[in-house]
Structures are given as structure tokens and as C-alpha cells.
GUSE-875417 format. One record per residue: residue in one letter; z, y, x of N, C-alpha, C, O in turn. Coordinates in Angstrom, 1 decimal. Layout:
a Z Y X Z Y X Z Y X Z Y X $
...
***
This chain:
m 72.5 117.9 108.9 72.9 116.8 108.0 73.5 115.6 108.8 74.5 115.0 108.3 $
g 73.0 115.3 109.9 73.5 114.2 110.8 74.8 114.6 111.3 75.7 113.8 111.2 $
n 75.1 115.8 111.7 76.4 116.3 112.2 77.5 116.1 111.0 78.6 115.7 111.2 $
r 77.1 116.6 109.9 78.0 116.6 108.8 78.5 115.2 108.4 79.6 114.9 108.2 $
f 77.4 114.3 108.4 77.6 112.9 108.1 78.7 112.2 109.1 79.7 111.5 108.7 $
h 78.5 112.6 110.4 79.4 112.0 111.4 80.7 112.7 111.3 81.6 112.0 111.8 $
a 80.9 113.9 110.9 82.0 114.5 110.8 82.8 113.8 109.6 84.0 113.5 109.7 $
l 82.1 113.6 108.5 82.8 112.9 107.3 83.3 111.5 107.7 84.3 111.0 107.4 $
l 82.4 110.8 108.4 82.8 109.4 108.8 84.1 109.5 109.6 84.9 108.7 109.5 $
f 84.3 110.5 110.5 85.4 110.7 111.4 86.6 110.9 110.5 87.7 110.3 110.7 $
l 86.5 111.9 109.5 87.7 112.2 108.7 88.1 111.0 107.8 89.3 110.8 107.5 $
l 87.1 110.2 107.3 87.4 109.0 106.6 88.2 107.9 107.5 89.1 107.2 107.0 $
f 87.9 108.0 108.7 88.5 107.0 109.6 89.8 107.5 110.0 90.8 106.8 110.1 $
l 90.0 108.9 110.1 91.3 109.4 110.6 92.3 109.4 109.5 93.5 109.1 109.7 $
i 92.0 109.8 108.3 93.0 109.9 107.4 93.8 108.6 107.1 95.1 108.6 107.0 $
p 93.3 107.4 106.9 94.1 106.3 106.7 95.0 105.9 108.0 96.0 105.2 107.9 $
l 94.5 106.4 109.1 95.3 106.2 110.3 96.5 107.2 110.6 97.3 107.1 111.5 $
s 96.5 108.2 109.7 97.6 109.2 109.8 98.9 108.7 109.8 99.8 109.2 110.4 $
g 99.2 107.6 109.1 100.5 107.1 109.0 100.7 106.0 110.0 101.9 105.6 110.0 $
f 99.8 105.5 110.8 100.2 104.4 111.7 100.6 104.9 113.0 99.9 104.7 114.0 $
c 101.7 105.7 113.0 102.3 106.2 114.2 103.2 105.2 114.8 103.6 104.3 114.2 $
s 103.5 105.4 116.0 104.6 104.6 116.8 106.0 105.2 116.3 106.1 106.4 116.1 $
e 106.9 104.3 116.2 108.2 104.5 115.7 108.9 105.7 116.5 109.7 106.5 115.9 $
n 108.5 105.7 117.8 109.4 106.6 118.6 109.1 108.0 118.2 109.8 108.9 118.8 $
e 108.2 108.4 117.3 108.0 109.8 116.9 109.2 110.3 116.0 109.4 111.5 115.9 $
g 110.0 109.3 115.5 111.2 109.7 114.6 112.3 110.2 115.5 112.3 110.1 116.7 $
d 113.2 110.8 114.9 114.5 111.2 115.7 115.5 110.1 115.6 116.0 109.8 114.5 $
y 115.8 109.5 116.7 117.0 108.4 116.6 118.1 108.9 117.3 118.9 108.0 117.8 $
t 118.3 110.1 117.6 119.5 110.6 118.2 120.5 111.3 117.1 121.5 111.9 117.4 $
g 120.2 111.2 115.9 120.9 111.8 114.8 122.1 111.1 114.4 122.4 109.9 114.8 $
q 122.9 111.7 113.6 124.1 111.3 112.9 123.9 110.7 111.6 123.1 111.2 110.8 $
n 124.6 109.6 111.3 124.6 109.0 109.9 124.7 110.3 108.8 125.3 111.3 109.1 $
r 124.1 110.0 107.7 124.2 111.1 106.7 124.9 110.4 105.5 124.8 109.2 105.3 $
w 125.5 111.2 104.7 126.1 110.8 103.5 125.7 111.8 102.3 125.6 113.0 102.5 $
d 125.7 111.2 101.2 125.5 112.1 100.0 126.6 111.7 98.9 127.6 111.0 99.2 $
d 126.4 112.1 97.6 127.5 111.8 96.6 127.5 110.5 96.3 128.5 110.0 95.8 $
n 126.4 109.6 96.6 126.3 108.3 96.2 126.6 107.3 97.4 126.5 106.1 97.2 $
g 127.1 107.9 98.5 127.4 107.1 99.7 126.7 107.4 100.9 126.4 108.5 101.2 $
l 126.4 106.3 101.7 125.7 106.4 103.0 124.2 106.4 102.7 123.7 105.5 102.0 $
s 123.6 107.5 103.1 122.2 107.7 102.7 121.2 107.4 103.9 120.1 106.9 103.7 $
v 121.7 107.8 105.1 120.8 107.4 106.3 121.7 106.9 107.3 122.8 107.5 107.5 $
i 121.3 105.8 108.0 122.2 105.2 109.0 121.5 105.0 110.3 120.4 104.4 110.3 $
y 122.1 105.5 111.4 121.5 105.4 112.7 122.3 104.4 113.5 121.7 103.7 114.4 $
h 123.6 104.2 113.2 124.5 103.2 113.9 125.5 102.9 113.0 125.8 103.5 112.0 $
g 126.2 101.7 113.4 127.4 101.3 112.8 128.7 101.9 113.4 128.6 102.9 114.0 $
r 129.7 101.3 113.2 131.1 101.7 113.7 131.0 101.6 115.1 130.5 100.7 115.7 $
r 131.6 102.6 115.9 131.7 102.6 117.3 133.0 101.9 117.8 133.1 101.6 119.0 $
d 133.9 101.6 116.9 135.0 100.8 117.4 135.0 99.4 117.1 136.0 98.7 117.1 $
s 133.7 98.9 116.9 133.5 97.5 116.7 132.2 97.0 117.6 131.2 97.7 117.6 $
k 132.4 95.9 118.3 131.2 95.5 119.1 130.2 94.7 118.3 129.6 93.7 118.8 $
k 130.0 95.1 117.2 128.9 94.6 116.3 127.6 95.4 116.5 127.6 96.6 116.4 $
i 126.5 94.8 116.6 125.2 95.5 116.8 124.1 94.8 115.8 124.3 93.7 115.5 $
a 123.0 95.5 115.5 122.1 94.9 114.7 120.8 95.1 115.2 120.4 96.2 115.6 $
l 120.0 93.8 115.3 118.7 93.8 115.8 117.7 94.1 114.6 117.9 93.6 113.5 $
t 116.8 95.0 114.7 115.8 95.2 113.7 114.4 95.1 114.2 114.2 95.5 115.3 $
i 113.5 94.4 113.4 112.2 94.3 114.0 111.3 94.8 112.8 111.5 94.6 111.6 $
d 110.2 95.6 113.4 109.2 96.2 112.4 108.0 95.6 112.4 107.6 94.9 113.4 $
d 107.2 95.8 111.4 105.8 95.6 111.3 105.5 94.1 111.1 106.0 93.4 110.2 $
g 104.6 93.6 111.9 104.1 92.1 111.6 102.5 92.2 111.5 102.0 91.4 110.8 $
w 101.9 93.1 112.0 100.4 93.2 111.9 99.9 91.9 112.6 98.9 91.3 112.2 $
v 100.5 91.5 113.7 100.3 90.1 114.3 101.6 89.4 114.3 102.6 89.8 114.9 $
p 101.7 88.3 113.4 102.8 87.4 113.5 103.3 87.0 114.8 102.5 86.4 115.5 $
d 104.5 87.1 115.2 105.0 86.7 116.6 105.8 85.5 116.3 107.0 85.6 116.1 $
y 105.2 84.4 116.4 106.0 83.1 116.1 106.8 82.7 117.2 107.8 82.0 117.0 $
d 106.5 83.1 118.5 107.3 82.8 119.7 108.6 83.6 119.6 109.6 83.0 120.1 $
l 108.6 84.8 119.1 109.8 85.5 119.0 110.7 84.9 117.9 111.9 84.8 118.1 $
l 110.1 84.6 116.8 110.9 83.8 115.7 111.5 82.6 116.2 112.7 82.3 116.0 $
d 110.7 81.8 117.0 111.3 80.6 117.6 112.6 80.9 118.4 113.6 80.2 118.2 $
y 112.4 81.9 119.2 113.5 82.2 120.1 114.7 82.7 119.2 115.8 82.2 119.4 $
l 114.6 83.5 118.2 115.7 84.0 117.4 116.3 82.9 116.6 117.5 82.9 116.4 $
e 115.5 82.0 116.2 116.0 80.8 115.4 116.7 79.8 116.3 117.8 79.3 115.9 $
e 116.3 79.5 117.4 116.9 78.7 118.4 118.3 79.2 118.8 119.2 78.4 118.9 $
n 118.4 80.4 119.1 119.6 81.1 119.5 120.5 81.8 118.5 121.4 82.5 118.8 $
h 120.1 81.5 117.2 120.9 81.9 116.0 121.2 83.5 116.1 122.3 83.9 116.0 $
v 120.1 84.3 116.2 120.2 85.6 116.3 119.8 86.2 114.9 118.6 86.2 114.5 $
p 120.8 86.8 114.2 120.4 87.4 112.9 119.6 88.6 113.1 119.6 89.3 114.1 $
c 118.7 88.9 112.0 117.8 90.0 112.2 117.5 90.7 110.9 117.5 90.0 109.8 $
t 117.3 92.0 110.9 116.8 92.6 109.7 115.4 93.2 110.0 115.2 93.9 111.0 $
v 114.5 92.8 109.2 113.1 93.0 109.4 112.5 94.0 108.4 112.9 94.0 107.2 $
f 111.7 94.9 108.9 111.0 95.8 107.9 109.5 95.7 108.0 108.9 96.1 109.0 $
i 108.9 95.3 106.9 107.5 94.9 106.8 106.6 95.8 105.9 107.0 96.1 104.7 $
p 105.6 96.3 106.3 104.8 97.1 105.4 104.2 96.2 104.2 103.8 95.1 104.4 $
g 104.3 96.8 103.0 104.0 96.0 101.9 102.6 95.4 101.8 102.4 94.3 101.2 $
k 101.6 96.1 102.4 100.1 95.6 102.3 99.9 94.4 103.1 98.9 93.8 103.0 $
l 101.0 94.0 104.1 100.9 92.8 104.8 101.5 91.6 104.1 101.2 90.4 104.5 $
i 102.4 91.8 103.1 103.2 90.7 102.6 102.4 89.6 102.1 102.7 88.4 102.3 $
r 101.3 89.8 101.3 100.5 88.7 100.8 99.8 87.9 101.9 99.5 86.8 101.6 $
f 99.6 88.5 103.0 98.8 87.8 104.0 99.8 87.0 104.9 99.4 86.1 105.7 $
r 101.1 87.3 104.8 102.2 86.8 105.7 103.2 85.9 104.8 104.4 85.7 105.3 $
a 102.8 85.5 103.8 103.8 84.8 102.8 104.6 83.6 103.5 105.8 83.5 103.4 $
d 103.8 82.7 104.2 104.6 81.8 104.7 105.5 82.2 105.9 106.6 81.6 106.1 $
w 105.1 83.2 106.7 105.8 83.8 107.8 107.1 84.4 107.2 108.2 84.2 107.8 $
i 106.9 85.0 106.1 108.1 85.7 105.4 109.1 84.7 104.9 110.3 84.8 105.0 $
r 108.6 83.6 104.3 109.3 82.6 103.8 110.2 81.9 104.9 111.4 81.6 104.7 $
r 109.5 81.7 106.1 110.3 81.2 107.1 111.5 82.1 107.5 112.6 81.6 107.8 $
m 111.2 83.5 107.6 112.3 84.4 107.9 113.3 84.4 107.0 114.5 84.5 107.3 $
n 112.9 84.3 105.7 113.9 84.2 104.7 114.8 83.0 104.7 116.0 83.1 104.3 $
g 114.2 81.9 105.1 115.0 80.6 105.3 116.0 80.7 106.4 117.0 80.0 106.5 $
m 115.5 81.5 107.4 116.5 81.7 108.6 117.5 82.6 108.4 118.4 82.8 109.2 $
g 117.5 83.2 107.1 118.7 84.2 106.7 118.6 85.5 107.2 119.5 86.3 107.3 $
f 117.2 85.8 107.6 116.9 87.3 107.9 117.0 88.2 106.6 116.8 87.8 105.5 $
e 117.3 89.4 106.9 117.3 90.4 106.0 115.8 91.0 105.9 115.4 91.6 106.9 $
i 115.1 91.0 104.9 113.7 91.3 104.9 113.6 92.5 103.9 113.7 92.4 102.7 $
c 113.2 93.7 104.4 113.1 94.9 103.8 111.8 95.7 103.9 111.0 95.4 104.8 $
g 111.6 96.6 103.2 110.3 97.4 103.2 110.1 98.4 104.2 111.1 99.0 104.7 $
h 108.9 98.7 104.6 108.5 99.6 105.6 107.3 100.5 105.1 106.4 100.8 105.8 $
g 107.5 100.9 103.8 106.5 101.5 103.1 105.4 100.5 102.7 105.5 99.3 103.2 $
y 104.5 100.8 101.9 103.4 99.9 101.6 102.2 99.9 102.6 101.9 98.9 103.2 $
s 101.7 101.1 102.7 100.5 101.3 103.6 100.8 101.8 105.0 99.8 102.0 105.7 $
h 102.1 101.9 105.3 102.4 102.4 106.6 102.1 103.8 106.8 102.0 104.3 107.9 $
r 101.8 104.6 105.8 101.6 106.0 105.9 103.0 106.7 105.9 104.0 106.3 105.4 $
l 103.0 107.9 106.5 104.2 108.7 106.6 104.5 109.3 105.2 103.8 110.1 104.6 $
l 105.7 108.8 104.6 106.1 109.2 103.3 106.1 110.7 103.1 105.6 111.2 102.2 $
p 106.8 111.5 104.1 107.0 113.0 103.7 105.6 113.7 103.6 105.6 114.9 103.4 $
f 104.5 113.0 103.9 103.3 113.6 103.8 102.5 113.1 102.6 101.2 113.3 102.5 $
l 103.1 112.6 101.7 102.7 112.0 100.4 103.3 112.7 99.3 104.5 113.0 99.4 $
p 102.6 112.9 98.1 103.3 113.4 97.0 104.4 112.4 96.4 104.4 111.2 96.7 $
e 105.3 113.0 95.8 106.5 112.3 95.2 106.0 110.9 94.6 106.5 109.9 95.0 $
e 105.2 111.0 93.6 104.8 109.8 92.9 104.1 108.7 93.9 104.3 107.5 93.7 $
e 103.4 109.2 94.8 102.8 108.2 95.8 103.9 107.6 96.7 103.9 106.5 97.1 $
q 104.9 108.4 97.0 106.0 107.9 97.7 106.8 106.8 97.0 107.2 105.8 97.6 $
r 106.9 107.1 95.7 107.6 106.0 94.8 106.7 104.8 94.8 107.3 103.7 94.9 $
r 105.5 104.9 94.6 104.6 103.7 94.6 104.7 103.0 95.9 104.7 101.7 95.9 $
e 104.8 103.7 97.1 104.8 103.0 98.3 106.1 102.1 98.4 106.1 100.9 98.9 $
l 107.2 102.7 97.8 108.6 101.9 98.0 108.5 100.8 96.9 109.0 99.7 97.2 $
n 108.1 101.0 95.7 108.2 100.0 94.6 107.2 98.9 94.7 107.5 97.7 94.4 $
k 106.0 99.2 95.2 105.0 98.2 95.4 105.4 97.1 96.5 105.2 95.8 96.4 $
t 106.1 97.7 97.5 106.6 96.9 98.6 107.7 95.9 98.1 107.7 94.7 98.5 $
d 108.7 96.4 97.3 109.9 95.7 96.9 109.3 94.6 95.9 109.7 93.5 96.0 $
e 108.3 94.9 95.0 107.9 93.8 94.2 107.2 92.8 94.8 107.3 91.7 94.4 $
a 106.4 93.0 96.1 105.8 92.1 96.8 106.7 91.2 97.5 106.5 90.0 97.7 $
l 107.8 91.8 98.0 108.9 91.1 98.7 109.7 90.2 97.7 109.9 89.0 97.9 $
n 109.9 90.8 96.6 110.8 90.0 95.6 109.9 88.8 95.1 110.6 87.8 94.7 $
a 108.6 88.8 95.0 107.8 87.7 94.6 107.9 86.6 95.5 107.8 85.5 95.2 $
i 108.2 86.8 96.7 108.2 85.8 97.8 109.8 85.3 98.1 110.0 84.1 98.4 $
t 110.7 86.3 98.1 112.0 86.0 98.6 113.1 85.9 97.4 114.2 85.4 97.5 $
g 112.7 86.4 96.2 113.5 86.6 95.2 114.6 87.5 95.3 115.5 87.4 94.5 $
k 114.5 88.4 96.2 115.4 89.5 96.5 114.8 90.9 96.4 113.7 91.1 96.5 $
a 115.7 91.8 96.1 115.3 93.2 96.0 116.1 94.0 97.0 117.2 94.4 96.8 $
p 115.5 94.1 98.2 116.3 94.8 99.2 116.6 96.3 98.9 115.7 97.0 98.3 $
r 117.7 96.8 99.3 118.1 98.2 99.1 118.2 99.0 100.3 118.6 100.1 100.3 $
l 117.7 98.3 101.5 117.5 99.1 102.7 116.0 99.2 102.9 115.2 98.4 102.5 $
v 115.7 100.4 103.6 114.3 100.7 103.8 114.2 101.5 105.1 115.1 102.3 105.4 $
r 113.1 101.3 105.9 112.8 102.1 106.9 111.4 102.8 106.7 110.4 102.1 106.5 $
p 111.4 104.1 106.7 110.1 104.7 106.6 109.3 104.7 107.8 109.8 104.8 109.0 $
s 108.0 104.7 107.6 107.1 104.7 108.7 107.3 105.7 109.7 107.4 106.9 109.4 $
g 107.5 105.4 111.0 107.7 106.4 112.1 109.1 107.0 112.0 109.4 108.0 112.7 $
g 109.9 106.5 111.1 111.3 107.0 110.9 111.3 108.4 110.4 112.2 109.2 110.6 $
r 110.2 108.8 109.8 110.1 110.2 109.3 110.6 110.4 107.9 110.2 109.6 107.0 $
l 111.3 111.4 107.8 111.9 111.8 106.5 111.6 113.3 106.1 111.6 113.7 104.9 $
d 111.2 114.1 107.1 110.9 115.5 106.8 109.3 115.7 107.0 108.6 115.1 107.8 $
g 108.9 116.5 106.2 107.4 117.0 106.0 107.2 117.9 104.8 108.1 118.4 104.2 $
p 106.0 118.0 104.5 105.6 118.9 103.4 106.2 118.4 102.1 106.6 119.2 101.3 $
f 106.5 117.0 101.9 107.1 116.4 100.7 108.3 115.6 101.2 108.2 114.4 101.3 $
p 109.5 116.2 101.6 110.6 115.6 102.1 110.9 114.3 101.2 110.9 114.3 100.0 $
s 111.2 113.2 101.9 111.2 112.0 101.3 112.5 111.4 100.9 112.7 110.4 100.1 $
l 113.6 112.0 101.6 115.0 111.4 101.4 115.4 111.5 99.9 115.9 110.5 99.4 $
p 115.1 112.6 99.3 115.5 112.7 97.8 114.8 111.6 97.0 115.5 111.0 96.2 $
v 113.5 111.3 97.3 112.8 110.3 96.6 113.5 108.9 96.9 113.7 108.0 96.0 $
v 113.7 108.7 98.2 114.2 107.3 98.6 115.5 107.1 97.9 115.7 106.1 97.4 $
r 116.5 108.1 98.0 117.8 107.9 97.4 117.7 107.8 95.9 118.4 106.9 95.4 $
s 116.9 108.5 95.3 116.7 108.3 93.8 116.3 107.0 93.3 116.5 106.5 92.2 $
e 115.6 106.3 94.3 115.2 104.9 94.0 116.3 103.9 94.4 116.2 102.6 94.2 $
g 117.4 104.4 95.0 118.5 103.6 95.2 118.5 102.9 96.6 119.2 101.8 96.8 $
y 117.8 103.5 97.6 117.7 103.0 98.9 118.5 103.7 100.0 118.6 104.9 99.9 $
t 119.0 102.9 100.9 119.7 103.4 102.1 118.6 103.5 103.2 117.9 102.5 103.4 $
v 118.4 104.5 103.9 117.4 104.6 105.0 118.1 104.0 106.3 119.2 104.3 106.6 $
v 117.4 103.2 107.0 117.9 102.6 108.2 117.1 103.1 109.4 115.9 102.7 109.5 $
l 117.6 103.9 110.3 117.0 104.3 111.4 117.5 103.5 112.6 117.8 102.3 112.5 $
w 117.6 104.2 113.8 118.1 103.4 114.9 118.7 104.4 116.0 118.5 105.6 116.0 $
d 119.4 103.8 116.9 120.0 104.6 118.0 119.7 103.8 119.4 120.2 104.2 120.4 $
n 119.0 102.8 119.3 118.5 102.1 120.7 117.2 101.5 120.4 116.9 101.3 119.2 $
d 116.4 101.2 121.4 115.1 101.0 121.1 114.5 100.1 122.1 114.6 100.5 123.3 $
a 113.8 98.8 121.8 113.3 98.1 122.8 111.9 98.5 123.2 111.3 97.9 124.1 $
k 111.3 99.5 122.6 110.1 100.1 123.0 108.9 99.1 123.2 108.9 98.1 122.4 $
g 108.0 99.4 124.0 106.9 98.4 124.2 105.5 98.9 123.5 104.5 98.3 123.8 $
y 105.7 100.0 122.6 104.5 100.4 122.0 103.7 101.5 122.8 102.7 102.0 122.4 $
n 104.1 101.7 124.1 103.4 102.6 124.9 102.8 101.8 126.0 103.4 100.9 126.6 $
k 101.6 102.0 126.4 100.9 101.1 127.3 101.6 101.2 128.7 101.4 100.4 129.6 $
r 102.4 102.2 128.9 103.1 102.5 130.1 104.3 101.6 130.2 104.9 101.3 131.3 $
d 104.8 101.2 129.0 106.0 100.4 129.1 105.9 99.1 129.7 104.9 98.4 129.5 $
t 107.0 98.8 130.5 106.9 97.5 131.1 108.3 96.6 130.7 109.2 97.3 130.2 $
v 108.4 95.5 130.9 109.6 94.6 130.7 110.8 95.4 131.3 111.9 95.6 130.7 $
e 110.6 95.9 132.6 111.7 96.4 133.3 112.1 97.8 132.8 113.3 98.1 132.7 $
s 111.1 98.6 132.4 111.4 99.9 131.7 112.2 99.7 130.4 113.2 100.3 130.0 $
q 111.6 98.8 129.7 112.2 98.4 128.3 113.6 98.0 128.4 114.5 98.6 127.7 $
l 113.8 97.1 129.2 115.4 96.6 129.6 116.2 97.8 130.0 117.4 98.0 129.6 $
a 115.7 98.6 130.9 116.5 99.8 131.4 116.9 100.6 130.2 118.1 101.0 130.2 $
w 116.0 100.9 129.3 116.4 101.8 128.2 117.3 101.1 127.4 118.3 101.8 126.9 $
l 117.3 99.8 127.0 118.2 99.2 126.2 119.7 99.2 126.8 120.7 99.4 126.2 $
w 119.6 99.0 128.0 121.0 99.1 128.8 121.6 100.4 128.8 122.8 100.5 128.7 $
e 120.7 101.4 129.0 121.3 102.8 129.1 121.8 103.2 127.7 122.7 104.0 127.6 $
h 121.3 102.7 126.8 121.7 103.1 125.3 122.6 102.2 124.6 123.0 102.4 123.5 $
l 122.9 101.0 125.3 123.9 100.1 124.6 125.2 100.7 124.3 125.8 101.3 125.2 $
q 125.7 100.5 123.1 127.0 100.9 122.7 127.4 100.3 121.4 126.5 100.0 120.6 $
p 128.7 100.1 121.2 129.1 99.5 119.9 128.4 100.1 118.7 128.3 101.3 118.7 $
g 128.0 99.4 117.7 127.4 99.9 116.5 125.9 100.1 116.6 125.2 100.4 115.6 $
n 125.3 99.8 117.7 123.8 100.1 118.0 123.1 99.3 116.7 123.3 98.2 116.1 $
i 122.1 100.1 116.4 121.0 99.5 115.7 119.8 99.6 116.6 119.3 100.7 117.0 $
i 119.2 98.4 116.9 118.2 98.3 117.9 116.8 98.2 117.2 116.7 97.3 116.4 $
l 115.8 99.1 117.5 114.4 99.0 117.0 113.6 98.2 117.8 113.6 98.3 119.0 $
s 112.9 97.2 117.3 111.9 96.5 118.1 110.8 96.2 117.2 110.9 96.4 116.0 $
h 109.7 95.6 117.7 108.4 95.3 117.0 108.0 94.0 117.1 108.1 93.4 118.2 $
f 107.4 93.4 116.1 106.6 92.1 116.3 105.4 92.4 117.1 104.8 93.5 116.9 $
g 104.9 91.4 118.0 103.8 91.5 118.7 103.9 91.1 120.2 104.6 91.8 120.9 $
s 103.2 90.1 120.6 103.4 89.5 121.8 103.1 90.5 122.9 103.6 90.5 124.0 $
s 102.1 91.4 122.6 101.7 92.3 123.5 102.6 93.4 124.0 102.5 94.1 125.0 $
l 103.8 93.5 123.1 104.8 94.5 123.3 105.9 94.1 124.2 106.9 94.8 124.4 $
h 105.8 92.7 124.6 106.9 92.2 125.5 108.2 92.0 124.7 109.2 91.7 125.4 $
t 108.3 92.0 123.4 109.5 91.9 122.8 110.2 90.6 122.9 111.4 90.7 123.1 $
r 109.6 89.5 123.0 110.3 88.2 123.1 110.9 88.2 124.5 112.0 87.9 124.7 $
e 110.1 88.7 125.6 110.4 88.6 126.9 111.6 89.4 127.2 112.5 89.1 128.0 $
v 111.6 90.7 126.6 112.7 91.5 126.8 114.0 91.1 126.1 115.1 91.1 126.6 $
l 113.9 90.7 124.8 115.1 90.3 124.1 115.8 89.1 124.6 117.0 88.9 124.6 $
s 114.8 88.1 125.1 115.4 86.9 125.6 116.2 87.0 126.9 117.1 86.2 127.1 $
e 115.9 88.0 127.6 116.7 88.4 128.9 117.9 89.1 128.4 119.0 88.9 129.0 $
w 117.8 90.0 127.5 118.8 91.0 127.1 119.8 90.4 126.2 121.0 90.5 126.5 $
i 119.5 89.7 125.2 120.6 89.2 124.2 121.6 88.3 124.8 122.8 88.5 124.6 $
p 121.3 87.3 125.7 122.4 86.5 126.3 123.3 87.3 127.1 124.6 87.0 127.1 $
q 122.9 88.2 127.8 123.8 89.0 128.6 124.6 90.0 127.7 125.8 90.2 128.0 $
v 124.1 90.5 126.7 124.9 91.4 125.9 126.0 90.5 125.0 127.0 91.0 124.7 $
r 125.6 89.3 124.8 126.7 88.4 124.0 127.7 88.1 125.1 128.9 87.9 124.7 $
e 127.4 87.9 126.2 128.4 87.6 127.3 129.4 88.8 127.4 130.6 88.6 127.6 $
m 128.9 90.0 127.1 129.8 91.1 127.1 130.7 91.4 125.9 131.4 92.4 125.8 $
g 130.5 90.2 125.0 131.4 90.4 123.8 130.8 91.0 122.5 131.5 91.1 121.5 $
y 129.5 91.3 122.6 128.7 91.9 121.4 128.4 90.9 120.5 128.3 89.7 120.9 $
e 128.3 91.1 119.3 128.0 90.2 118.1 126.8 90.7 117.4 126.9 91.9 116.9 $
f 125.8 90.0 117.3 124.6 90.4 116.4 124.9 90.1 115.0 125.3 89.0 114.6 $
v 124.7 91.1 114.0 124.8 90.9 112.7 123.6 91.6 112.0 122.9 92.3 112.7 $
l 123.4 91.4 110.7 122.5 92.0 109.8 122.9 93.5 109.6 124.1 93.8 109.6 $
v 121.9 94.4 109.3 122.3 95.7 109.0 123.3 95.8 107.8 124.3 96.6 107.8 $
s 123.0 95.1 106.9 123.9 95.1 105.7 125.4 94.8 106.0 126.2 95.5 105.4 $
e 125.7 94.0 106.9 126.9 93.7 107.3 127.4 94.9 108.4 128.6 95.3 108.4 $
l 126.5 95.4 109.1 126.9 96.5 110.0 127.5 97.7 109.3 128.4 98.3 109.9 $
i 126.9 98.0 108.1 127.3 99.1 107.4 128.4 99.0 106.3 128.7 99.9 105.6 $
e 128.9 97.6 106.3 130.0 97.5 105.4 131.2 98.3 105.8 131.5 98.4 107.0 $
n 131.9 98.8 104.8 133.2 99.7 105.0 132.8 100.8 106.0 133.7 101.2 106.8 $
m 131.7 101.3 106.0 131.5 102.5 106.8 132.1 103.7 106.2 132.1 103.9 105.0 $
e 132.6 104.6 107.1 133.3 105.8 106.5 132.7 107.0 107.3 132.2 106.9 108.4 $
k 132.9 108.2 106.6 132.3 109.3 107.1 133.1 109.7 108.5 132.8 110.7 109.1 $
***
């Protein structure tokens, strides 16, 4: 009886965490995808323009130091937030909205969409948008699935597209979610993968070195002639 009880407790603990994976598990080496309704999945913008987009995910711990830096240096940003956090981060979200950030959904519970039945996927998307709209008055049409995952037992791209979203993935990564990551290794990765049209993945959280990494990298990138823009601007006039 005791062993069965402990096994059950373990499963109850494991199942909710199945969706809380680090974003690097997704494929960020892919090509932009199109369907009959236009751009469906974007990894990067135009390669003939030195516009790049900074994106930041999550917000389990609000990173006010990072927001201060981005605001003081006029760095636009597209943010992807799990819906279940929104009511606990209302003032934080209002601040970002006032800064002109593009605030979008990252699923509701941060579970992996393609491992959820279709109706549950729709609830994940719609509940998040409703919560964001209540604070920002906006209905974002960009979304980033947890872990960057689209494929699984219940492929999520058809559902996401039927709800009118464009999926935003990435082709450069500030990292920081691995305990072995250091400021130096994170910067090295960013420099190695820098190119026109980059969509840069990063995360809120002081323990991830995000502010330290970006505050060193962004000024140098700007000196090279790169311009930071929102993802919605990056994908304007995109062609196959």
C-alpha cells in the first residue's frame, strides 16, 4: 500500500511538470513556414535587413532590473507570458504595455500543446488571450508554444492556425536555463548566431544572467548597425 501511494504521489507531481521544459528543446534551426493564409511559423525575419527582434519568455519571477535596462535604453521587445501568471503579474504587464512592448501568449499552463487534445489546446490559447486582453485591451495574434514544440501525438499547428495565430520561434538564443551556462558562454552563442533578421530567445529571471548578457551585447550590436524591432514589425512584408 505504501509503495503504491508513493508512486501515485510521484505521478501527480510529474504530470503537471511535463510541460515545464526549457525552450531549447524546440527546433530553432528551421525555416519559416507558410500556408494558404500566409506566414504560419516564423524563425527569423528578412536576411537583407539588419532588423532583429528581442523576445523574452515566462515571468515566473518578474525581472524588474531587466525591464529598467530595456526602458532606459529604448529597446523594444516582444514578450510571451503563460496565461496562468497574468493575474499575478497585472502591474508588471501594465508597465510593459506602457513601454510599448508586444505582449503575447505562451500557453496558459505552460504545458506542451502537442501533448494535449485539440479542445484543451484551444482552451490554452483562448484563456491566455482573454486574460491579456483584460489588462492590455489587445488581442495578440502572435503566440509561442511552450518549449517551441509543435509536433507530438496531437500536432498543434493546425489548431493554432485555425485560431488565427502566427507561431513565433527563434534562430538565436541568449540561453541561461542550463546551470552550466555562464555569461561568457551565453554571449559567445549570441555572437556566433548573430545575423540579419534574428529572433532572439531570452527569459525573465535574474538567475539566468539575462540582464547582464543583454546589457553587454545590445550596445555592441547597435554599433554594428543593427536595429531592434518588435516581431510584428520584423515580419511585415515577409515573402516566401
